[in-house]
C-alpha positions, 0 to 999 in steps of 0.5 A: 744938918749941924748945929751947935748953941753957945753962951760968949761972956763977955768982959765987963761992958764989952758985950756990944763991941764981942757981938759987933765982931761976931757979926762981922766975922760971919759974912761969906762962910759956905755951908752955912745956913744960919748963924744968930748972936742974940743978946742975953737978956738976963746977963748984960754980959753974955751972947748966946750964939746959935748956929746951923749948918749942912754938915760938921764939915763945913763947920769945921772948915769955917774956922780957917776961913780969914773972916772968921781967923780975923774976928776969932783974933779981934774978939778974943781979948773981949771974951772971959768966958764961953761955954757949948751949951748943945749940938744938935741936930737941926730937922728944918724951920723957918729959913731952913731947908 
């Protein structure tokens, strides 16, 4: 499996709007086992994204899906910053094989 943990900083006061776009764009992503969007309780503008994929190729392929491209286009204006915190190799867990 392949995992990513990232942090998005939304434009001031737009975190909920950005979260809605990210949650909308994640439907029907082949190879995606888990995609979690979470508010950062310590930062009113920050979101944490935790992803688990069958493999790195599935993640790469997802970036060309129309729903993901649409979410990127609509969300881009709401992102003030982003950083990839970690690339992981998930071993399993609740909801994962």
